[in-house]
C-alpha positions in Angstrom: 9.4 4.9 5.4 5.7 4.5 3.8 3.9 7.4 5.7 6.2 10.0 4.6 4.3 13.0 6.1 3.5 11.2 9.5 -0.2 11.6 9.5 -0.9 7.9 10.3 -2.2 7.0 6.6 -0.6 5.7 3.5 -1.6 7.1 0.4 -1.3 6.1 -3.3 1.5 8.7 -3.9 3.5 7.4 -0.7 3.1 4.0 -1.3 4.4 4.4 -4.9 7.1 6.5 -3.8 8.1 4.0 -1.1 8.0 1.1 -3.4 10.1 2.8 -5.8 12.7 3.4 -3.3 12.8 -0.1 -2.5 13.5 -1.1 -6.1 9.8 -2.2 -6.8 8.3 0.7 -9.3 4.8 -0.4 -9.7 2.5 0.2 -12.9 -0.5 2.4 -12.3 -2.7 -1.0 -12.1 -0.5 -2.6 -9.4 -0.8 0.5 -7.6 -4.4 0.9 -7.8 -4.9 -3.0 -6.9 -2.6 -2.7 -3.8 -4.7 0.5 -2.7 -8.0 -1.5 -3.5 -7.1 -4.7 -1.6 -5.6 -3.0 1.6 -8.0 -0.2 2.1 -10.9 -2.1 3.7 -12.6 1.2 4.8 -12.6 2.6 1.7 -11.3 5.9 2.4 -8.7 5.9 -0.2 -6.0 5.5 2.1 -4.4 2.7 4.2 -4.2 3.2 7.8 -1.7 1.1 10.0 -4.2 -1.7 10.8 -4.9 -2.1 7.1 -1.3 -2.2 6.4 -0.5 -4.6 8.9 -3.2 -6.8 7.6 -2.1 -6.4 3.9 1.6 -7.1 4.5 0.6 -10.4 6.6 -1.8 -11.5 3.9 0.9 -10.6 1.0 3.4 -13.1 3.0 1.1 -15.8 2.3 -0.4 -14.7 -0.8 0.9 -12.6 -3.6 -2.2 -11.5 -5.2 -2.0 -7.8 -6.0 0.0 -8.5 -9.5 
């Protein structure tokens, strides 16, 4: 659902689209914050490991907003 093109990474555009489809449209600031928080290797996109870690962390601490 999040990785729309199936390349193994979630870009900012893919994240924004998926969140909007889930009924949670993000502001530019929220999107930037989510990417910055999850993108631990700094390549500007989220791989599976980063996504899993971010989702697990978010379940305990919603610090992106």
